[in-house]
SELUMPA-869709 format. One record per residue (C-alpha): residue number from 1; x, y, z. Coordinates in nm, 3 decimals, padded with zeros to 5 digits. Layout:
N
   zado         X         Y         Z
    NUM         X         Y         Z
...
END
This chain:
360
   zado         X         Y         Z
      1    00.055    00.002   -00.028
      2    00.281    00.227    00.072
      3    00.451    00.141   -00.223
      4    00.138    00.217   -00.442
      5    00.033    00.598   -00.271
      6    00.397    00.665   -00.302
      7    00.426    00.605   -00.689
      8    00.081    00.789   -00.762
      9    00.180    01.070   -00.553
     10    00.488    01.074   -00.682
     11    00.375    01.062   -01.048
     12    00.122    01.372   -00.987
     13    00.405    01.555   -00.872
     14    00.605    01.534   -01.173
     15    00.367    01.550   -01.369
     16    00.268    01.920   -01.140
     17    00.637    02.030   -01.152
     18    00.695    01.991   -01.590
     19    00.383    02.192   -01.590
     20    00.487    02.447   -01.346
     21    00.883    02.447   -01.509
     22    00.688    02.472   -01.879
     23    00.457    02.797   -01.798
     24    00.634    03.010   -01.591
     25    00.990    03.182   -01.611
     26    01.285    03.077   -01.357
     27    01.636    03.019   -01.328
     28    01.842    02.684   -01.285
     29    02.166    02.559   -01.299
     30    02.157    02.306   -01.605
     31    02.082    02.475   -01.928
     32    01.825    02.738   -02.131
     33    01.816    03.144   -02.113
     34    01.655    03.091   -01.805
     35    01.924    03.056   -01.571
     36    02.085    03.374   -01.727
     37    01.844    03.652   -01.484
     38    01.895    03.713   -01.076
     39    01.609    03.852   -01.102
     40    01.380    03.494   -01.174
     41    01.274    03.278   -00.915
     42    01.478    02.945   -00.893
     43    01.262    02.653   -01.003
     44    01.080    02.420   -00.692
     45    00.872    02.141   -00.640
     46    00.506    02.095   -00.560
     47    00.569    02.080   -00.158
     48    00.764    02.378   -00.152
     49    00.418    02.546   -00.289
     50    00.184    02.295   -00.068
     51    00.421    02.341    00.276
     52    00.464    02.773    00.204
     53    00.363    02.957   -00.137
     54   -00.040    02.843   -00.123
     55   -00.058    03.057    00.198
     56    00.093    03.401    00.066
     57   -00.167    03.634   -00.100
     58   -00.067    03.864   -00.400
     59   -00.058    04.170   -00.123
     60    00.146    04.046    00.099
     61    00.096    03.866    00.489
     62    00.201    03.916    00.816
     63    00.457    03.650    00.878
     64    00.287    03.556    01.200
     65   -00.029    03.472    00.985
     66    00.147    03.285    00.763
     67    00.244    03.102    01.038
     68   -00.046    03.046    01.210
     69   -00.194    02.925    00.878
     70    00.037    02.717    00.703
     71    00.053    02.517    01.035
     72    00.477    02.457    00.952
     73    00.663    02.446    01.289
     74    00.897    02.794    01.380
     75    01.199    02.569    01.282
     76    01.083    02.501    00.918
     77    01.012    02.881    00.912
     78    01.316    02.986    00.994
     79    01.508    02.724    00.773
     80    01.308    02.793    00.478
     81    01.212    03.183    00.440
     82    01.584    03.245    00.368
     83    01.527    03.005    00.085
     84    01.277    03.126   -00.038
     85    01.336    03.526   -00.041
     86    01.738    03.542   -00.023
     87    01.844    03.226   -00.213
     88    01.527    03.111   -00.435
     89    01.314    03.477   -00.494
     90    00.960    03.409   -00.460
     91    00.950    03.607   -00.172
     92    01.019    03.933    00.049
     93    01.044    04.004    00.376
     94    00.940    04.394    00.422
     95    01.005    04.644    00.694
     96    00.908    04.535    01.116
     97    00.560    04.740    01.115
     98    00.506    04.649    01.454
     99    00.649    04.523    01.761
    100    00.858    04.243    01.683
    101    00.938    04.023    01.425
    102    00.668    03.871    01.285
    103    00.506    04.148    01.230
    104    00.732    04.160    00.933
    105    00.486    04.128    00.605
    106    00.560    03.878    00.363
    107    00.536    03.982    00.015
    108    00.563    03.800   -00.362
    109    00.855    03.915   -00.529
    110    00.738    04.004   -00.891
    111    00.868    03.612   -01.016
    112    00.698    03.492   -00.732
    113    00.367    03.640   -00.855
    114    00.370    03.475   -01.169
    115    00.413    03.178   -01.000
    116    00.160    03.217   -00.778
    117   -00.104    03.279   -01.043
    118    00.046    02.986   -01.186
    119    00.039    02.705   -00.907
    120   -00.323    02.818   -00.825
    121   -00.511    02.655   -01.077
    122   -00.248    02.394   -01.137
    123   -00.381    02.073   -00.921
    124   -00.725    02.131   -01.084
    125   -00.519    02.106   -01.453
    126   -00.381    01.810   -01.361
    127   -00.623    01.598   -01.165
    128   -00.862    01.666   -01.501
    129   -00.591    01.562   -01.731
    130   -00.602    01.277   -01.457
    131   -01.016    01.201   -01.498
    132   -00.947    01.224   -01.854
    133   -00.631    00.937   -01.897
    134   -00.817    00.726   -01.632
    135   -01.149    00.800   -01.609
    136   -01.395    01.032   -01.399
    137   -01.568    00.691   -01.245
    138   -01.240    00.596   -01.163
    139   -01.101    00.863   -01.000
    140   -01.396    00.987   -00.814
    141   -01.373    00.660   -00.653
    142   -01.039    00.695   -00.549
    143   -01.118    01.013   -00.387
    144   -01.398    00.842   -00.197
    145   -01.203    00.556   -00.033
    146   -00.911    00.815    00.078
    147   -01.137    01.010    00.208
    148   -01.329    00.780    00.411
    149   -00.986    00.670    00.531
    150   -00.884    00.965    00.617
    151   -01.218    01.018    00.840
    152   -01.126    00.747    01.074
    153   -00.736    00.851    01.149
    154   -00.773    00.957    01.469
    155   -00.458    01.199    01.395
    156   -00.511    01.584    01.243
    157   -00.247    01.537    00.946
    158   -00.055    01.790    00.725
    159   -00.112    01.832    00.334
    160    00.202    01.728    00.223
    161    00.443    01.493    00.309
    162    00.778    01.670    00.527
    163    01.134    01.719    00.357
    164    01.329    01.504    00.500
    165    01.654    01.528    00.767
    166    01.933    01.381    00.867
    167    01.810    01.048    00.968
    168    01.465    01.118    00.694
    169    01.236    01.052    00.919
    170    00.883    01.147    00.760
    171    00.649    01.122    01.105
    172    00.464    01.422    01.190
    173    00.630    01.646    01.424
    174    00.411    01.849    01.736
    175    00.395    02.154    01.473
    176    00.285    01.957    01.180
    177   -00.056    01.846    01.360
    178   -00.196    02.200    01.408
    179   -00.512    02.279    01.230
    180   -00.464    02.474    00.889
    181   -00.622    02.755    00.786
    182   -00.773    02.732    00.394
    183   -00.667    02.372    00.390
    184   -00.816    02.254    00.106
    185   -00.847    01.821    00.179
    186   -01.033    01.702   -00.171
    187   -00.732    01.770   -00.366
    188   -00.579    01.479   -00.505
    189   -00.210    01.509   -00.397
    190   -00.359    01.599   -00.040
    191   -00.551    01.320    00.002
    192   -00.281    01.075   -00.130
    193   -00.034    01.234    00.094
    194   -00.215    01.287    00.422
    195   -00.320    00.830    00.357
    196    00.043    00.767    00.309
    197    00.200    00.953    00.606
    198   -00.139    00.773    00.835
    199    00.077    00.466    00.683
    200    00.456    00.592    00.748
    201    00.370    00.775    01.134
    202    00.253    00.381    01.232
    203    00.543    00.199    01.055
    204    00.856    00.478    01.218
    205    00.632    00.489    01.568
    206    00.732    00.109    01.603
    207    01.007    00.056    01.441
    208    01.190    00.413    01.499
    209    01.334    00.390    01.160
    210    01.275    00.549    00.815
    211    01.061    00.377    00.562
    212    01.214    00.600    00.271
    213    01.572    00.454    00.340
    214    01.346    00.100    00.396
    215    01.179    00.121    00.084
    216    01.428    00.274   -00.168
    217    01.772    00.141   -00.054
    218    01.763   -00.146    00.265
    219    01.458   -00.346    00.038
    220    01.703   -00.324   -00.290
    221    02.020   -00.482   -00.099
    222    01.812   -00.782    00.072
    223    02.139   -01.085    00.146
    224    02.334   -01.012   -00.102
    225    02.414   -00.583   -00.170
    226    02.426   -00.384   -00.415
    227    02.619   -00.142   -00.644
    228    02.615    00.180   -00.517
    229    02.592    00.323   -00.870
    230    02.289    00.118   -00.978
    231    02.066    00.222   -00.670
    232    01.907    00.568   -00.860
    233    01.850    00.328   -01.161
    234    01.693    00.054   -00.945
    235    01.507    00.286   -00.688
    236    01.384    00.596   -00.903
    237    01.541    00.871   -00.630
    238    01.852    01.081   -00.669
    239    02.215    01.002   -00.613
    240    02.171    01.284   -00.360
    241    01.876    01.150   -00.184
    242    02.137    00.775   -00.259
    243    02.428    00.902   -00.052
    244    02.214    01.074    00.272
    245    02.021    00.721    00.302
    246    02.397    00.499    00.268
    247    02.598    00.786    00.485
    248    02.296    00.683    00.789
    249    02.299    00.353    00.729
    250    02.705    00.327    00.756
    251    02.712    00.529    01.057
    252    02.470    00.276    01.228
    253    02.645    00.024    01.174
    254    02.356   -00.149    00.962
    255    02.552   -00.168    00.606
    256    02.906   -00.124    00.451
    257    03.007    00.017    00.132
    258    03.291   -00.214   -00.054
    259    03.446   -00.297   -00.343
    260    03.281   -00.491   -00.559
    261    03.598   -00.666   -00.631
    262    03.982   -00.629   -00.499
    263    04.135   -00.351   -00.648
    264    03.763   -00.237   -00.810
    265    03.626    00.183   -00.853
    266    03.282   -00.037   -00.792
    267    03.132   -00.007   -00.450
    268    02.879   -00.224   -00.329
    269    02.629   -00.164   -00.069
    270    02.643   -00.473    00.179
    271    02.425   -00.485    00.459
    272    02.535   -00.603    00.815
    273    02.406   -00.886    01.028
    274    02.207   -00.570    01.187
    275    02.152   -00.456    00.868
    276    01.978   -00.804    00.738
    277    01.746   -00.799    01.052
    278    01.638   -00.489    00.996
    279    01.531   -00.543    00.683
    280    01.355   -00.844    00.741
    281    01.138   -00.637    01.023
    282    01.069   -00.363    00.776
    283    00.904   -00.591    00.546
    284    00.718   -00.789    00.743
    285    00.570   -00.439    00.925
    286    00.450   -00.320    00.576
    287    00.243   -00.592    00.533
    288    00.179   -00.619    00.876
    289    00.012   -00.294    00.847
    290   -00.160   -00.300    00.569
    291   -00.332   -00.626    00.750
    292   -00.395   -00.411    01.078
    293   -00.572   -00.185    00.841
    294   -00.744   -00.452    00.612
    295   -00.915   -00.558    00.983
    296   -01.019   -00.185    01.076
    297   -01.387   -00.104    01.055
    298   -01.337    00.034    00.725
    299   -01.206   -00.197    00.559
    300   -01.420   -00.193    00.185
    301   -01.239    00.128    00.184
    302   -00.893   -00.019    00.189
    303   -00.938   -00.328   -00.032
    304   -01.092   -00.019   -00.266
    305   -00.818    00.170   -00.237
    306   -00.544   -00.102   -00.320
    307   -00.728   -00.247   -00.592
    308   -00.762    00.178   -00.750
    309   -00.389    00.190   -00.672
    310   -00.316   -00.099   -00.845
    311   -00.504    00.019   -01.206
    312   -00.307    00.327   -01.183
    313    00.047    00.201   -01.092
    314    00.019   -00.134   -01.292
    315    00.379   -00.287   -01.219
    316    00.550    00.065   -01.201
    317    00.772   -00.016   -01.445
    318    00.802    00.281   -01.731
    319    00.705    00.033   -01.991
    320    00.407   -00.098   -01.861
    321    00.276    00.140   -01.560
    322    00.047    00.374   -01.660
    323    00.140    00.643   -01.450
    324    00.391    00.639   -01.708
    325    00.205    00.838   -01.920
    326    00.192    01.143   -01.778
    327    00.565    01.220   -01.754
    328    00.712    01.309   -02.083
    329    00.905    01.680   -02.001
    330    00.852    01.934   -02.208
    331    01.152    01.927   -02.397
    332    01.290    02.266   -02.239
    333    01.194    02.103   -01.912
    334    01.509    01.998   -01.677
    335    01.405    01.657   -01.706
    336    01.420    01.616   -02.037
    337    01.772    01.614   -02.021
    338    01.864    01.347   -01.744
    339    01.859    00.935   -01.861
    340    01.458    00.841   -01.927
    341    01.345    00.699   -01.511
    342    01.282    00.327   -01.527
    343    01.086    00.282   -01.234
    344    00.905    00.535   -00.961
    345    01.051    00.537   -00.577
    346    00.872    00.346   -00.357
    347    00.844    00.605   -00.116
    348    00.915    00.942   -00.181
    349    01.264    01.132   -00.080
    350    01.205    01.472   -00.038
    351    01.514    01.709    00.024
    352    01.542    02.050    00.145
    353    01.739    02.113   -00.186
    354    01.386    02.211   -00.369
    355    01.166    01.974   -00.300
    356    01.151    01.702   -00.549
    357    00.983    01.412   -00.461
    358    01.256    01.173   -00.593
    359    01.572    01.399   -00.375
    360    01.658    01.577   -00.712
END
């Protein structure tokens, strides 16, 4: 279930991001004339829109209201407000108009205004494409199954997955569970994120270990190990995300990096005995959680959701998965200049680098 939810959410996000990149002037380090002007905003992913930027009106908002409405923790705002202002150029901070720093106005830059105007209708645009692609009834059933499950959860879940830190844990902290004013909980990416967060919260609260690492690295290493250079292709997540995960495993004594053969420059990730035990525990727990969900009073919604997600995802490989039908980037998009992906991640690896769902 967690893999199917993840692959569907990642596919929606990539299609959303490709369309945004096509519509809005921006800058990147990769290619094209858009890199020429520092006045253009830096390209970021849908998570930044959901977590922060959708709460900023064109006329601006006091910082204290942005904190209250977004539901972000103070640490999150402290970390990402400088990025959104000084680094990425979407917002600007005005002078202090009140008694403290929280009275400062947060306003969109000229480039930020264009981005906000493009982002606001974009979820609906992609959802309409999915209705045309998969069928109106299928999408309505998918939405209904997720809404039914979310209504049964005993936690108030945020509208998007978190940006992963050092331990790559996804479980929401105390600051993430506050109610959010103006939240639209019926959009497809929000529903997918909430159900996935409920699953990962159950997993990580029991095991105290990252589902992101388990799904994208431990699962592939198994008993025999795996070439490190093959992990991005096999997992569908970036080299940078893989490096964070393998570094964490090494420091915890769960894996070692060693030459594939004596004198070889090709490194393999080999799980230690503790790592192999953990990998098996992770695999068992994923299935146990799904069995618990199917034993709950809303079993019908769980069974329906799994069936619908299987219909959308297929086997998650590019040649067979219907989710790949909308992932062809525009020629000018940065994803058009990198190798074509073969798989979708079994769990999103959202990093501080811009919030991309594969850690890019």
